[in-house]
Backbone bond lengths (Angstrom), bond angles and torsions (degrees), N, CA, C in turn:
res aa  C-N    CA-C-N  psi(-1)  N-CA   C-N-CA  omega(-1)  CA-C   N-CA-C  phi
1 M - - - 1.426 - - 1.574 109.52 -
2 E 1.326 118.16 -33.89 1.404 120.32 -178.88 1.540 113.03 -69.92
3 L 1.344 114.40 -32.51 1.465 119.44 175.62 1.540 109.33 -63.86
4 L 1.327 115.68 -43.26 1.499 119.60 178.27 1.505 109.82 -65.72
5 A 1.306 117.71 -40.51 1.477 119.51 -179.91 1.516 112.18 -66.81
6 L 1.345 118.12 -34.13 1.431 118.71 -179.61 1.545 109.56 -72.88
7 D 1.336 116.67 -33.68 1.491 121.50 178.98 1.479 109.22 -71.18
8 L 1.363 120.15 -37.16 1.432 123.08 -175.45 1.571 110.90 -85.39
9 N 1.335 118.40 -3.85 1.463 120.48 -179.26 1.519 112.87 -79.57
10 L 1.291 117.55 -5.80 1.490 122.00 178.95 1.535 108.00 -75.87
11 S 1.349 115.19 158.64 1.461 118.39 179.56 1.539 112.42 -81.11
12 E 1.325 116.76 -17.47 1.501 122.30 176.44 1.520 106.79 -133.62
13 M 1.298 114.40 149.38 1.488 122.08 174.56 1.518 108.16 -105.24
14 R 1.275 117.12 137.29 1.446 120.53 -177.09 1.538 109.81 -95.52
15 L 1.308 116.43 122.93 1.444 124.11 179.43 1.559 107.04 -120.66
16 G 1.301 115.79 87.61 1.497 119.26 -171.33 1.521 109.12 68.84
17 E 1.291 117.27 -117.94 1.435 124.60 -179.49 1.497 113.46 -96.99
18 V 1.338 117.02 -2.44 1.429 122.12 -172.59 1.528 110.20 -106.04
19 L 1.309 116.13 134.74 1.489 122.11 176.95 1.493 107.67 -98.43
20 I 1.370 115.97 123.39 1.471 122.25 -179.96 1.530 109.20 -109.57
21 P 1.339 116.48 126.68 1.485 116.59 -178.38 1.534 111.88 -64.29
22 W 1.370 113.86 142.35 1.460 120.23 -179.13 1.497 112.79 -57.85
23 V 1.322 118.16 -35.35 1.450 122.41 -179.42 1.538 110.63 -62.83
24 A 1.324 117.66 -37.50 1.438 120.40 178.04 1.511 113.16 -64.63
25 V 1.324 113.78 -40.50 1.489 118.32 179.56 1.534 110.11 -64.45
26 V 1.322 114.90 -49.74 1.476 120.41 -178.72 1.526 109.06 -64.08
27 G 1.310 120.59 -41.06 1.394 123.48 176.44 1.515 116.31 -63.98
28 T 1.322 116.60 -29.57 1.453 121.07 176.47 1.496 109.49 -73.76
29 F 1.348 116.93 -40.75 1.498 120.01 176.82 1.510 110.67 -66.17
30 G 1.289 119.03 -38.78 1.464 122.28 176.38 1.461 110.92 -63.32
31 F 1.308 118.84 -44.51 1.484 123.84 178.44 1.528 111.12 -61.24
32 L 1.274 117.60 -44.24 1.469 121.90 -179.07 1.589 110.74 -68.30
33 A 1.309 113.54 -38.10 1.495 114.66 178.96 1.526 112.94 -69.44
34 G 1.407 113.51 -37.64 1.450 117.53 175.68 1.543 112.67 -65.13
35 W 1.337 114.80 -39.06 1.449 119.49 177.28 1.576 109.43 -63.58
36 L 1.255 118.76 -39.06 1.461 121.51 179.18 1.559 109.04 -67.69
37 V 1.284 118.82 -41.32 1.491 119.64 176.18 1.507 111.84 -64.17
38 I 1.293 120.85 -40.55 1.443 124.30 177.74 1.477 110.89 -65.71
39 A 1.284 116.20 -40.92 1.500 120.33 -179.50 1.574 109.62 -64.89
40 I 1.291 116.64 -43.10 1.462 119.87 175.98 1.525 111.88 -65.26
41 M 1.320 116.96 -37.16 1.426 118.87 176.87 1.534 112.83 -66.42
42 E 1.295 116.86 -40.73 1.494 119.44 175.60 1.484 112.64 -67.68
43 R 1.362 118.39 -35.51 1.465 119.29 179.18 1.499 112.10 -70.40
44 T 1.311 118.25 -29.93 1.513 120.54 -178.70 1.500 111.67 -94.23
45 G 1.370 116.89 -6.10 1.461 118.42 177.91 1.500 114.01 86.66
46 L 1.392 118.91 8.56 1.431 118.53 -179.82 1.547 112.49 -81.61
47 S 1.299 118.95 -9.29 1.430 120.18 -178.00 1.524 111.26 -74.63
48 R 1.266 117.68 -11.39 1.541 118.32 179.71 1.540 109.69 -75.64
49 Y 1.364 118.09 -15.96 1.426 119.42 176.79 1.532 115.42 -87.65
50 V 1.352 116.01 -4.30 1.457 122.62 176.88 1.499 108.65 -93.74
51 W 1.347 114.81 130.23 1.461 120.76 -174.22 1.505 111.98 -68.94
52 H 1.316 119.68 -49.51 1.455 124.73 -175.59 1.534 106.17 -132.29
53 L 1.360 113.81 97.11 1.418 119.76 -175.88 1.490 117.50 -60.67
54 P 1.328 119.92 -43.69 1.494 118.85 177.13 1.537 112.01 -62.39
55 L 1.302 118.45 -37.97 1.484 118.10 176.26 1.471 113.03 -69.16
56 F 1.306 116.64 -35.33 1.495 120.31 174.28 1.544 108.94 -65.87
57 F 1.306 120.86 -39.36 1.453 123.38 178.25 1.549 109.21 -63.02
58 L 1.284 116.87 -43.68 1.441 120.12 -178.12 1.577 109.18 -62.47
59 A 1.297 114.70 -48.70 1.500 119.57 179.40 1.515 109.80 -62.39
60 L 1.343 119.12 -34.94 1.479 121.16 179.75 1.506 108.63 -69.73
61 V 1.324 120.54 -42.02 1.471 123.83 178.43 1.539 110.62 -62.04
62 V 1.329 117.96 -42.60 1.493 118.92 177.24 1.494 109.88 -64.42
63 L 1.323 118.12 -42.65 1.476 120.75 -179.15 1.535 111.82 -63.87
64 L 1.317 116.65 -47.88 1.454 120.33 -178.09 1.508 112.36 -67.86
65 T 1.365 116.28 -37.45 1.447 118.64 176.54 1.504 112.32 -65.13
66 S 1.299 118.78 -36.68 1.489 124.26 175.62 1.525 109.74 -65.20
67 L 1.286 117.66 -44.19 1.445 121.60 -179.38 1.506 112.51 -65.82
68 I 1.334 116.08 -45.87 1.448 120.50 177.99 1.534 110.94 -63.14
69 G 1.336 117.10 -39.80 1.481 121.66 176.34 1.464 113.91 -63.80
70 M 1.341 116.92 -39.13 1.514 120.91 177.58 1.495 111.01 -69.07
71 V 1.314 118.51 -36.27 1.439 120.38 -178.03 1.521 112.03 -70.70
72 F 1.327 118.33 -46.70 1.450 122.90 -174.27 1.532 112.41 -88.56
73 K 1.347 120.39 -22.47 1.445 117.58 -179.71 1.562 106.09 -137.56
74 P 1.313 115.64 81.42 1.505 121.11 -178.93 1.522 111.47 -68.12
């Protein structure tokens, strides 16, 4: 885990010759996690209790991106 943390502590990640910003990687993981949560909510019928689903999705993406960022880059 420490090797992964040392590699992820850089401001950019190297993918071949291309440098990708850390924020873009964390944001992508937050978006995918939010999408998974919304898909599960719609499958189980829990999304009918949410007033504005796109706004809830946006808030969920921001929350999950922040949590993922705090866990992997303290």
